[in-house]
C-alpha positions in Angstrom: -4.3 48.7 -14.0 -4.4 45.6 -11.8 -1.6 44.7 -9.4 0.0 41.3 -10.2 2.8 41.3 -7.6 3.5 42.8 -4.2 6.7 43.6 -2.4 7.6 42.2 1.1 5.8 45.3 2.5 2.6 44.4 0.7 3.0 47.2 -1.8 2.1 46.5 -5.5 5.2 46.6 -7.6 4.0 45.0 -10.9 0.8 45.9 -12.8 -1.2 44.7 -15.9 -4.0 46.3 -17.8 -7.5 45.1 -16.7 -8.1 43.6 -20.1 -4.9 41.6 -20.1 -4.8 37.8 -20.0 -2.4 38.2 -17.0 -5.3 39.1 -14.8 -6.7 35.6 -15.2 -3.4 33.9 -14.4 -4.4 33.0 -10.8 -7.5 31.2 -12.2 -5.5 29.5 -14.9 -2.9 28.3 -12.3 -5.7 27.1 -10.1 -7.3 25.2 -13.0 -4.0 23.5 -13.8 -3.5 22.5 -10.1 -7.1 21.2 -9.8 -6.8 19.2 -13.1 -3.5 17.6 -11.9 -5.2 16.7 -8.5 -8.2 15.4 -10.4 -5.9 13.3 -12.6 -4.3 11.8 -9.6 -7.7 10.9 -8.2 -8.8 9.3 -11.5 -5.5 7.4 -11.6 -5.8 6.1 -8.1 -9.4 5.0 -8.7 -8.5 3.0 -11.7 -5.1 1.8 -10.7 -4.8 1.4 -7.0 -6.4 -1.5 -5.1 -9.4 -0.4 -3.0 -8.6 -0.1 0.7 -8.1 2.4 3.6 -5.0 4.0 2.1 -6.6 4.7 -1.2 -9.8 6.1 0.4 -7.8 8.4 2.7 -5.6 9.6 -0.1 -8.6 10.3 -2.4 -10.2 12.4 0.4 -7.0 14.4 1.0 -6.6 15.0 -2.8 -10.2 16.3 -2.9 -9.7 18.6 0.0 -6.4 19.8 -1.7 -8.4 20.5 -4.9 -10.9 22.6 -3.1 -8.2 24.4 -1.2 -6.3 25.2 -4.4 -9.4 26.6 -6.1 -10.1 28.8 -3.1 -6.6 30.2 -2.8 -6.5 31.0 -6.5 -9.9 32.8 -6.3 -8.6 34.6 -3.3 -5.5 35.8 -5.2 -7.8 37.0 -8.0 -9.9 38.9 -5.4 -6.7 40.4 -3.9 -5.7 41.7 -7.3 -9.2 43.0 -8.0 -9.3 44.9 -4.7 -5.9 46.6 -5.4 -4.3 44.5 -2.7 -6.7 45.3 0.2 -7.5 41.6 0.5 -4.0 40.4 0.2 -3.1 40.0 3.9 -6.4 38.2 4.7 -5.9 35.9 1.7 -2.3 35.1 2.7 -3.3 34.5 6.3 -6.1 32.2 5.4 -3.9 30.4 2.9 -1.2 29.8 5.5 -3.8 28.6 8.0 -5.3 26.4 5.3 -1.9 24.8 4.5 -1.4 24.1 8.2 -5.0 22.6 8.5 -4.3 20.5 5.4 -1.1 19.2 6.9 -2.8 18.3 10.2 -5.7 16.7 8.3 -3.3 14.6 6.3 -1.3 13.5 9.4 -4.4 12.7 11.4 -6.1 10.9 8.4 -3.1 8.8 7.4 -1.7 7.8 10.8 -4.6 5.5 11.4 -4.4 3.9 8.0 -2.9 0.4 8.1 0.2 -0.2 5.8 -0.5 -2.1 2.6 1.6 -5.2 2.0 4.8 -4.6 -0.1 4.4 -5.3 -3.8 7.2 -7.2 -5.6 10.2 -6.3 -3.4 12.6 -7.0 -6.3 11.0 -4.3 -8.4 12.2 -1.5 -6.2 15.3 0.1 -7.8 17.6 1.9 -5.5 14.9 1.8 -2.8 13.2 4.7 -4.5 11.7 3.7 -7.8 9.2 0.9 -8.5 9.7 -0.6 -11.9 7.6 -3.6 -12.8 6.4 -3.9 -16.4 4.3 -7.0 -15.5 2.3 -5.0 -12.9 -0.6 -3.1 -14.6 -0.9 -0.6 -11.8 0.2 3.0 -12.5 0.2 3.9 -8.8 1.6 1.6 -6.1 1.9 2.1 -2.4 5.2 3.5 -1.3 7.5 1.0 0.4 8.3 3.4 3.2 6.0 6.0 4.5 2.4 6.5 3.4 1.0 7.3 0.0 1.6 6.2 -3.5 4.3 6.4 -6.2 4.5 5.7 -9.9 5.2 2.3 -11.3 7.9 3.3 -13.8 7.3 0.1 -15.6 3.9 1.4 -16.7 3.9 3.3 -20.1 2.2 6.4 -18.6 4.6 6.9 -15.7 7.5 8.7 -17.4 5.3 11.0 -19.5 3.3 12.0 -16.4 6.5 12.6 -14.4 7.8 14.9 -17.2 4.5 16.7 -17.3 4.4 17.2 -13.6 7.9 18.5 -13.5 7.7 20.4 -16.8 4.5 22.4 -16.3 5.6 24.2 -13.1 9.0 24.8 -14.6 7.5 26.2 -17.8 5.1 28.5 -15.7 8.1 29.6 -13.6 10.2 30.4 -16.6 7.3 32.2 -18.3 6.7 34.3 -15.2 10.4 35.2 -15.0 10.7 36.3 -18.6 7.2 37.6 -19.3 7.2 41.4 -18.9 
């Protein structure tokens, strides 16, 4: 049996047979996260205009992809070691998240803001909707980073996918026993 879940005292409280598909769940989740981040990279390369903000965002997405893969492999190693590696994996994951946040802050604070695109296309100040704009990703109006152009035909399906996949995984984890 392989532990799948641990209590707050780091004691295993849920198990699965070694030949179960549940053992590969951390790798499957890591693959999904890496594919989503890769999709964002591909979308930004094709849709966003080249510049410092795009380059910095692509670099941060790549670091996030590597980090996600390492965390998921670490969780698999923690399960395979009957939890002996759980505390180091969690500690390194926490430090990695902090490092990623610092890297993002340091990398993006020096990036000049891109000029605003079509101010009349911003609905409610949050959503950019411009069917005439071919870009899927547009620079945010406030803050740094990108948002979807909800006038693009792929924006709504991608939003549903990005919200639906984690919801489906969470619901499956709650009811899968």
